[in-house]
C-alpha positions in Angstrom: 7.0 -18.9 21.2 7.7 -16.9 18.1 4.7 -16.4 15.9 1.7 -14.1 15.3 -0.8 -14.9 18.1 -4.5 -14.9 17.5 -7.4 -15.9 19.8 -7.7 -19.2 17.9 -4.2 -20.0 19.2 -5.5 -20.0 22.8 -7.5 -22.7 24.5 -9.0 -23.0 28.0 -8.5 -26.1 30.2 -11.5 -26.1 32.6 -10.5 -29.4 34.1 -6.9 -28.6 34.7 -5.6 -29.7 38.1 -2.9 -27.4 39.5 -2.3 -28.8 43.0 -1.8 -26.1 45.6 -0.5 -22.6 44.7 -0.1 -19.4 46.7 -0.9 -15.9 45.5 0.1 -12.8 47.4 -1.9 -9.6 46.7 -2.0 -6.1 47.9 -5.7 -5.4 48.1 -9.3 -6.6 48.2 -9.9 -6.1 44.5 -7.2 -8.7 43.7 -8.9 -11.1 46.1 -12.3 -10.6 44.3 -10.6 -11.2 41.0 -8.9 -14.5 42.1 -12.1 -15.7 43.7 -13.9 -15.2 40.3 -11.2 -17.0 38.4 -10.3 -19.9 40.7 -13.6 -20.2 42.6 -16.4 -19.4 40.2 -14.9 -20.3 36.9 -12.5 -23.1 37.7 -14.3 -24.4 40.9 -11.1 -24.9 42.8 -10.8 -24.9 46.6 -9.5 -21.6 47.8 -8.8 -19.9 51.1 -7.7 -16.5 52.2 -5.0 -15.7 54.7 -5.3 -12.4 56.5 -3.0 -10.8 59.0 -1.6 -13.1 61.6 -1.9 -16.2 59.3 -5.6 -16.6 60.0 -7.4 -18.5 57.3 -10.8 -17.3 56.4 -13.1 -17.2 53.4 -12.7 -20.9 52.8 -14.4 -22.3 49.7 -14.7 -26.0 49.1 -15.0 -27.2 45.5 -17.9 -29.3 44.5 -15.9 -31.2 41.8 -12.2 -30.4 41.9 -10.5 -31.7 45.1 -7.0 -31.7 43.7 -6.5 -27.9 43.3 -6.3 -25.3 46.0 -5.4 -21.7 45.8 -4.2 -19.9 48.9 -4.6 -16.2 48.7 -2.6 -14.1 51.1 -3.1 -10.3 51.5 0.1 -8.5 52.5 0.2 -5.8 55.1 1.1 -3.0 52.8 0.5 -2.0 49.1 4.1 -0.8 48.8 6.1 -3.3 46.7 9.0 -2.9 49.1 7.0 -4.7 51.7 7.3 -8.0 49.8 11.1 -7.8 49.7 11.2 -9.0 53.2 8.9 -12.0 53.0 10.0 -13.9 56.2 6.9 -12.8 58.1 4.5 -13.5 55.2 6.0 -16.9 54.4 6.2 -17.9 58.0 2.5 -17.1 58.4 1.6 -19.0 55.2 3.8 -21.9 56.2 2.2 -22.1 59.7 -1.3 -21.9 58.2 -0.6 -24.6 55.6 0.8 -26.9 58.2 -2.0 -26.4 60.7 -4.9 -26.5 58.1 -3.6 -29.1 55.7 -0.5 -30.7 57.3 1.6 -29.5 54.3 4.8 -27.6 53.8 5.2 -24.4 51.7 8.1 -26.1 49.8 7.7 -26.9 46.1 4.5 -24.8 45.7 4.2 -22.1 43.1 4.0 -18.6 44.5 2.8 -15.5 42.6 2.7 -11.8 43.5 0.1 -9.6 41.8 0.9 -6.0 42.0 0.3 -2.6 40.5 3.0 -0.4 39.0 2.3 2.7 41.0 5.0 5.2 39.9 4.9 7.2 43.1 4.9 4.5 45.7 6.2 1.3 44.2 9.8 2.3 43.6 11.2 -1.1 44.6 9.8 -2.9 41.5 13.2 -3.4 39.8 14.7 -5.1 42.8 11.6 -7.2 43.4 11.6 -8.4 39.8 15.2 -9.6 40.2 14.4 -11.2 43.5 11.2 -12.9 42.6 11.7 -14.2 39.1 10.5 -17.8 39.3 7.2 -19.0 40.6 8.6 -22.5 41.5 12.1 -22.6 43.0 13.8 -24.9 45.4 15.1 -21.9 47.4 12.6 -21.3 50.2 13.4 -17.7 50.6 13.4 -16.8 46.9 10.6 -18.6 45.1 7.8 -16.4 43.7 7.0 -14.6 40.5 6.1 -11.0 40.5 3.4 -10.1 37.9 2.8 -6.4 37.4 -0.1 -4.6 35.9 0.8 -1.3 34.1 -0.5 0.9 35.6 -2.9 -1.1 37.7 -5.2 -4.1 38.2 -8.0 -2.5 36.3 -6.0 -3.0 33.1 -6.4 -6.7 33.5 -10.2 -6.4 34.1 -10.5 -4.2 30.9 -8.4 -6.7 29.0 -11.1 -9.3 29.4 -13.6 -7.3 27.4 -11.7 -5.0 25.0 -10.1 -6.8 22.0 -7.5 -4.1 21.2 -6.7 -3.0 24.7 -3.0 -3.6 24.0 -3.1 -0.5 21.7 -4.2 1.8 24.6 -2.2 3.9 27.0 -3.1 5.2 30.5 -1.4 8.1 32.4 -2.1 6.6 35.8 -4.3 4.4 37.9 -7.0 7.1 38.3 -7.4 7.5 34.5 -7.6 3.7 34.1 -10.3 3.3 36.8 -12.3 6.1 35.3 -12.2 4.4 31.9 -13.2 1.1 33.3 -16.1 2.7 35.1 -17.3 4.4 32.0 -17.4 1.1 30.2 -19.3 -0.6 33.0 -17.2 -3.7 33.1 -16.8 -5.6 36.3 -15.1 -8.7 37.7 -18.4 -10.7 37.9 -18.6 -10.8 34.1 -15.3 -12.5 33.6 -15.6 -16.0 32.2 -13.6 -18.6 30.2 -13.9 -16.7 27.0 -12.9 -13.3 28.5 -9.9 -14.9 30.1 -8.7 -16.0 26.7 -9.1 -12.4 25.4 -7.1 -11.1 28.3 -4.3 -13.6 27.5 -4.4 -12.4 23.9 -4.1 -8.8 25.1 -1.2 -9.7 27.3 0.8 -11.4 24.6 0.1 -8.7 22.0 1.0 -6.1 24.7 4.4 -7.8 25.2 4.8 -7.9 21.4 4.3 -4.1 21.4 7.8 -3.9 22.9 9.3 -6.0 20.1 9.5 -9.0 22.4 8.3 -12.1 20.5 10.2 -15.0 21.7 8.3 -15.7 24.9 9.4 -18.4 27.3 6.4 -18.6 29.6 7.9 -21.1 32.0 11.2 -19.1 32.4 9.7 -15.6 32.5 12.2 -13.7 34.6 14.3 -12.2 31.7 11.2 -11.2 29.8 9.6 -9.8 32.9 12.6 -7.5 33.5 12.7 -6.4 29.8 9.0 -5.5 30.0 9.5 -3.4 33.1 12.5 -1.5 31.6 10.5 -0.9 28.4 7.5 0.4 30.4 9.8 2.6 32.5 11.5 4.1 29.5 8.2 4.8 27.8 6.8 6.4 30.9 9.8 8.6 31.3 9.6 9.8 27.7 5.8 10.2 27.3 4.4 10.2 30.9 2.0 7.4 30.1 2.0 3.6 30.4 1.3 1.1 27.6 -1.8 -0.8 28.9 -0.5 -4.2 29.9 -1.2 -6.7 32.7 0.8 -9.8 33.3 -1.7 -11.7 35.4 -2.4 -14.0 32.4 1.2 -15.3 32.7 0.1 -17.1 35.8 -2.8 -18.8 34.0 -0.4 -19.7 31.1 2.2 -21.2 33.5 -0.5 -23.2 35.2 -1.7 -24.5 31.8 -5.2 -23.2 32.6 -4.7 -21.4 29.3 -2.5 -23.0 26.7 -1.0 -21.7 23.4 -1.1 -23.9 20.3 0.6 -23.2 17.0 
């Protein structure tokens, strides 16, 4: 994709079937966001795996029986914790087999994480390790999608058209800004998700990255990380950018048309 993106280039596929996917998150706010997107807006089945592989928070779709999102909360918010995924994947695999009689193989896996400068110092290794949401290698599949500096950037990107022009020093500043604007997850809908995707693409363009391959995102993902790191080192601030929309683009829930 190498053209000037506008909102008109984006469309929302409300009836898209995605099969079963797995999303690993670090906290409760991410779970609330995913429930809003996949449960309320898309009306997919979803379930939440907590510690020990216990499935809870099961939601059954009223109309879409062919899509299910398994949300797994990790034991730690430190990105280094996902570099040893044997325990998490074992728990998920056991839960899938017991609940649905299915294997974890050939299912898209995503990680949604914050770029916390002080605690998440394993991001570079994690990006190299988890560069493909769908991979035949059981130990390696998974795509890490980072929000710079935090999840709240994605929430704000649903409501503010020119968010891609903003910068935030840290998570605290971002959260204060979001609170002052009185935006919340419950207001996210189809149209706001398109705006968030627009902000994501324009934010990537900010780093002079225009030729985006959404399906093969690893190289671009690493470039973005390095650009953000360099910018932070030079100016002690992050360019506001969340990559959560990449998941929706890969799943064809949101599509780009020229």
